[in-house]
C-alpha positions as YAML, in Angstrom:
chain: A
units: angstrom
residues:
- id: 1
  name: MET
  ca: [10.02, 8.86, 0.00]
- id: 2
  name: LYS
  ca: [8.69, 12.20, -0.95]
- id: 3
  name: TYR
  ca: [9.94, 14.94, -3.81]
- id: 4
  name: SER
  ca: [9.49, 18.26, -4.22]
- id: 5
  name: THR
  ca: [8.78, 17.53, -8.03]
- id: 6
  name: GLU
  ca: [6.10, 15.01, -7.64]
- id: 7
  name: ILE
  ca: [3.49, 15.08, -10.36]
- id: 8
  name: PRO
  ca: [-0.26, 15.29, -9.69]
- id: 9
  name: THR
  ca: [-2.13, 11.82, -9.76]
- id: 10
  name: PRO
  ca: [-5.44, 12.22, -11.80]
- id: 11
  name: LEU
  ca: [-8.56, 11.48, -10.00]
- id: 12
  name: VAL
  ca: [-9.59, 9.16, -13.07]
- id: 13
  name: ASN
  ca: [-6.92, 6.80, -14.18]
- id: 14
  name: ARG
  ca: [-7.44, 2.95, -15.24]
- id: 15
  name: TYR
  ca: [-6.70, 1.80, -11.74]
- id: 16
  name: SER
  ca: [-9.67, 3.77, -10.43]
- id: 17
  name: ILE
  ca: [-11.94, 2.78, -13.00]
- id: 18
  name: ILE
  ca: [-11.02, -0.73, -12.78]
- id: 19
  name: PHE
  ca: [-11.08, -0.96, -9.06]
- id: 20
  name: GLY
  ca: [-14.31, 1.01, -9.41]
- id: 21
  name: LEU
  ca: [-15.95, -1.99, -11.77]
- id: 22
  name: TYR
  ca: [-14.34, -4.65, -8.81]
- id: 23
  name: GLY
  ca: [-16.80, -2.61, -5.82]
- id: 24
  name: LEU
  ca: [-19.95, -1.89, -8.39]
- id: 25
  name: GLY
  ca: [-19.49, -6.03, -8.70]
- id: 26
  name: ALA
  ca: [-18.76, -6.85, -5.34]
- id: 27
  name: SER
  ca: [-22.17, -5.35, -4.09]
- id: 28
  name: VAL
  ca: [-24.33, -6.94, -6.57]
- id: 29
  name: LEU
  ca: [-22.21, -10.36, -6.02]
- id: 30
  name: ASN
  ca: [-23.90, -9.61, -2.49]
- id: 31
  name: ASN
  ca: [-26.99, -9.32, -3.53]
- id: 32
  name: GLY
  ca: [-27.20, -12.04, -5.85]
- id: 33
  name: LEU
  ca: [-26.04, -14.23, -2.78]
- id: 34
  name: THR
  ca: [-28.51, -13.01, -0.50]
- id: 35
  name: PHE
  ca: [-31.00, -13.60, -2.90]
- id: 36
  name: ARG
  ca: [-32.30, -10.52, -3.55]
- id: 37
  name: PRO
  ca: [-32.82, -7.95, -6.71]
- id: 38
  name: LEU
  ca: [-29.58, -7.06, -7.73]
- id: 39
  name: TRP
  ca: [-30.04, -3.56, -8.50]
- id: 40
  name: THR
  ca: [-31.25, -2.66, -4.99]
- id: 41
  name: GLY
  ca: [-29.33, -0.90, -2.55]
- id: 42
  name: MET
  ca: [-28.47, 1.55, -4.81]
- id: 43
  name: HIS
  ca: [-26.70, 3.31, -1.55]
- id: 44
  name: ARG
  ca: [-24.39, 0.43, -1.07]
- id: 45
  name: HIS
  ca: [-23.42, 0.19, -4.82]
- id: 46
  name: LEU
  ca: [-22.71, 3.52, -4.99]
- id: 47
  name: ILE
  ca: [-20.44, 3.20, -1.59]
- id: 48
  name: CYS
  ca: [-18.75, 0.07, -2.93]
- id: 49
  name: THR
  ca: [-18.01, 1.73, -6.44]
- id: 50
  name: ALA
  ca: [-16.25, 5.09, -4.45]
- id: 51
  name: ILE
  ca: [-13.81, 3.12, -2.28]
- id: 52
  name: GLY
  ca: [-12.99, 0.98, -4.63]
- id: 53
  name: SER
  ca: [-11.95, 4.20, -7.02]
- id: 54
  name: VAL
  ca: [-10.35, 5.55, -4.40]
- id: 55
  name: ILE
  ca: [-8.05, 2.08, -3.57]
- id: 56
  name: GLY
  ca: [-7.28, 2.08, -7.51]
- id: 57
  name: TRP
  ca: [-6.12, 5.89, -7.31]
- id: 58
  name: TYR
  ca: [-3.77, 5.04, -3.94]
- id: 59
  name: ALA
  ca: [-2.63, 1.95, -5.88]
- id: 60
  name: TYR
  ca: [-2.13, 4.41, -9.04]
- id: 61
  name: ARG
  ca: [-0.67, 6.52, -7.11]
- id: 62
  name: TYR
  ca: [1.29, 4.03, -5.27]
- id: 63
  name: GLU
  ca: [3.04, 2.66, -8.57]
- id: 64
  name: VAL
  ca: [3.56, 6.15, -10.43]
- id: 65
  name: ASN
  ca: [6.24, 6.44, -6.67]
- id: 66
  name: LYS
  ca: [8.08, 3.02, -6.85]
- id: 67
  name: ASN
  ca: [8.72, 3.48, -10.77]
- id: 68
  name: ALA
  ca: [9.85, 7.25, -9.99]
- id: 69
  name: GLN
  ca: [12.28, 6.10, -6.87]
- id: 70
  name: LEU
  ca: [13.54, 2.82, -9.71]
- id: 71
  name: GLU
  ca: [14.32, 5.80, -12.09]
- id: 72
  name: TYR
  ca: [15.73, 8.06, -9.24]
- id: 73
  name: ARG
  ca: [17.80, 4.87, -8.36]
- id: 74
  name: ASN
  ca: [18.67, 4.03, -11.73]
- id: 75
  name: ARG
  ca: [20.09, 7.53, -12.84]
- id: 76
  name: THR
  ca: [22.09, 8.47, -9.82]
- id: 77
  name: TYR
  ca: [23.64, 4.58, -10.08]
- id: 78
  name: MET
  ca: [24.84, 5.50, -13.79]
- id: 79
  name: GLU
  ca: [25.83, 9.31, -13.12]
- id: 80
  name: ARG
  ca: [28.35, 8.18, -10.56]
- id: 81
  name: HIS
  ca: [29.53, 5.13, -12.46]
- id: 82
  name: PRO
  ca: [30.40, 6.40, -16.11]
- id: 83
  name: GLU
  ca: [32.97, 3.62, -16.28]
- id: 84
  name: LEU
  ca: [30.48, 1.11, -16.58]
- id: 85
  name: PHE
  ca: [28.26, 3.11, -19.29]
- id: 86
  name: PRO
  ca: [30.53, 4.40, -22.06]
- id: 87
  name: PRO
  ca: [28.23, 6.29, -24.52]
- id: 88
  name: ASP
  ca: [27.53, 4.56, -27.33]
- id: 89
  name: GLU
  ca: [29.39, 5.01, -30.78]
- id: 90
  name: GLN
  ca: [27.13, 7.19, -33.48]
- id: 91
  name: ARG
  ca: [26.38, 4.53, -36.17]
- id: 92
  name: LYS
  ca: [25.00, 4.98, -40.06]
- id: 93
  name: VAL
  ca: [22.62, 2.72, -40.72]
- id: 94
  name: GLY
  ca: [24.53, 1.95, -44.02]
- id: 95
  name: ASN
  ca: [27.25, 0.51, -42.26]
- id: 96
  name: ASP
  ca: [24.96, -2.38, -40.73]
- id: 97
  name: TYR
  ca: [23.44, -3.97, -44.21]
- id: 98
  name: HIS
  ca: [25.47, -5.69, -46.98]
- id: 99
  name: ASN
  ca: [24.98, -4.07, -50.52]
- id: 100
  name: TRP
  ca: [21.60, -5.72, -51.53]
- id: 101
  name: LEU
  ca: [22.07, -7.24, -55.18]
- id: 102
  name: PRO
  ca: [18.66, -8.85, -56.85]
- id: 103
  name: LEU
  ca: [18.95, -12.14, -58.26]
- id: 104
  name: ARG
  ca: [18.08, -12.35, -61.89]
...
């Protein structure tokens, strides 16, 4: 579901970095398991890192959209059923605590 007020997703976020490192690690692991020097084939390292970063970007965008939809559903439910969510009464902090007397 697309919204007109959709927030643009930043290219560099925690998921794109983590998934990019996963892609790099997969390429290095592939070299290690095939008995090649770990850092050979830099073009494959770059491609795997880029693919992992793109997957991470889509994962972040999916999470942001899911959270927005959940918040939208909750907010509209609360607006449609105000009898289930009465406003909180205003309290003072002094009414919540007992009088304190030091022991001497």
